[in-house]
N, C-alpha and C positions, 0 to 999 in steps of 0.2 A: 907451419912450425915456427918460421922466424918470428911471427907475431905473437906466439905463445898463445894462440887461440885454437883450442882443441874443439873441433865441431863434430867429432865422433863419426865422421863419413864412413861409408861402407863401400869401398871400391872392390870390383870383382874383375877377374881376368877375362879377356876375350882373344881368342886365337884366330885370326884369318887363315882359311884353308883354300880360298880361291877369291876372285874379284866380287862374287856375290854370295858366298857362304862362309860360315865360320862356327866356331864353338864358343859358347858362353858358360863361364863357370857357374855351377849350381851352388847357390848360398843355403846350405843346410838349415832348416828350422825356419826360414823365411815364410811369411803368411801375407797375402794381399789384405789390405785394410778392409775391403769389402767383407772378406771372410772372418776377420777379427771382429767386426761388428755384428755380423750374423750370428756368431758363435758366442757372444758375450753380452747380449741384451743391449746392443748398439753402444757399447762402452769400451773405450780403449783402456780407461782406468781399471776396469774389471779384469781385462786381459793381463795388464801388467802386474796386478795384485796376485793373479793366479800364477804367473810366471816367475815372479819374484817377491814372494810374501816376506815382510819383515815386521815383526811384532813391535809396536811402539813408534814405528817410522811414520811419517806423514803419508796419509792415504793407505797406510798399510804396505807400502812399496818400498823395496830397498832404494835408498836415496840415489846410489850410483846409477841404478836402472833409469830412474826418473831424470837425472841430469843427462844421461845419454840420449834419452828421448827428446828433451828440450833442445840440446845442442844440435843433434842430428837434423831434427825438423828445421831449426834456423839455417842450418848450413845449406840443406837442399832448397829451401825456399829461396834463398839468394842465388844460388847456382842456376837453378832452373829458369829463374827470372832473367838472369844475364844471358843465358844461352838461347832464351825464347823457346824452351821445351814445350811442345804442345801435346795435344791428345791426352791431357791428364784426367784419368778417372780412377776409382778405388780398386780397379784390379791391377793397375800397374804401379801402384805405390805399396811398398811392402814395410812390414814390421817384423822384427826379430824379438823373441823373449827377452834378449839382453837389453831392449829399448831402442836398438839402432833401427832408424826410419830411413828408407831409401827408395829411389825410384828405378824403375826398369823401362825398356821399351822406348827408345829414342828415335822412332821413325819420323817424328815431326820435330824439327829443330829450327832455330833462327827465326822464329815468329811464326812459322807455318802451323796452322792448326785446322783440323777438319770441322771443328765445332764453331758456331756463331758466338760472337761476344766472349771470347776466352778471358779469364782473369790474368793479371800480371804473373800469378803463379797459384797453385792449388793449395788452399788452406781452408778446411772445412770446420764447421762447428764441433764436429766429433773429435777432430784432431785437437782442438782447443779444450774441449772438455777432458780429454785425457792429459792435460796440463793442469787441471783443477777448475777451468772455467775462465771467463774473461776478466773476472775480478780478483782471480788468485795472484799470488806473488810469483808463482812459476811461470804464468802466462807473461807477466811483467818481465821476468828474467828472460823468456824466450824473445820477446820484442827487442831487449836490449842486445842479446846475443846476435840477433838478425842484423841490426843496425852496426855493430862492431864488426860483423863479417862483411858487410856492404862497403864499409870505409876501408877495410883492410884490402879487399880485393880491388877497389878504386886505385889503390897505391901501385897495384901491379897490372892496371889496365893495358899499359904498353907491352908488356910481356905476352898477355893473353892475345892482343890485337896482332902482334907480330907472329905468333903462333898460327893464328887464322889465315894470315896472308901467305905462310909457308904451306900451309894445307890446301891452298887454292887448286892445286893440280892433283890432289889425292883421290879425286873421284866422288867425293862426299856430295850428296844430293843437295842442291841449293848453295853449294861453295866451290863449284869448279869454275876454272877460268874459261868461261865462254860467254858470249853475248846474252844467251837465254837465261843463264843463271845470274849474271851480274853479281859477281863475287865482291866486287868493291862496295856495291850498294848493300849487300848482306852485312858486310863487316862494318859499315858506316852505321847500320842500325844497332849492332851490338855495342858500338862505341856510345851511341845515344843513351843506351841504358846505363851506362856507367855514370852518367851525369857529372862529367869531369868539371863542368863549369861552376859547380856548387861547393861551398865549403863543407867541412865535415859536419858542421851543425846543420846546415841546410839538407844535406844529404841524409842525416838521420831523420829529420822531420819528413822528407820526401819518403823514406822507406816506410816509416810508420803509417803513412798515408796509403802506401801500396798494401801494407798488412790489412789495414782497415776495409779497404776497397775489395780485397780478394776474400776476406771473411764474409763480408756482407753481399757478395756478388749473387744474383739470383740465377742467372742463366746457368752456371755449372751444377747447380743443385737439380734444376729441370733436366739438363741433359744426362745427369747421373741417373735419374730415374728411367729415361729411356734407355740408357746403356744397360742397366740391370735388368729391364724388361726384354731387351734383345738377347742378352745372355741367358736368361732363363728359358727362352723359346728355343734355344738351339738343341 
């Protein structure tokens, strides 16, 4: 908020009821990206057009909804990168008719991932097609917003890292103060992701490279096929 950069994030409440159980807020209307694609000819654009039609608008979609989609995609790409959120597949990435894009299921964080060769963050061709494709002005806007978000959060890196240090004894897997977890090593890896040695211009170029690498990564596409086959067999 201080940076006047609205990334249209979708926080939801969590209430701990014991050391190992809790309640998670139900986000009404949210749909997994996998289901959005399955029900809309593999097209997020088609879903948004059905959800928020606007005659005469670009793509026939309400411009506020499209901007919400771009901004929230940018925000979550940066956040999931910095926190090393793993096990990203299209069943734990959600979309609302309002255009809000958000992640759930944070069982793998700080660089842990059960899948081989994970990308820096999950960005698929289908998500980019929902912005109008790689040659569209909206995709260029998404790239710009992502870089702005990255540089904005880099300015608050000290706050984030201090919070992680304070949470060292909170019992969070991979961040508890014991030799096996190596909390200091985990926090050091988070600090590395901020790339504090770079200027803002260098950091922008760095994050644009991450976007390109994540979009073109082959391993996540292959693993997504296996994941969906596994889900279908249940």
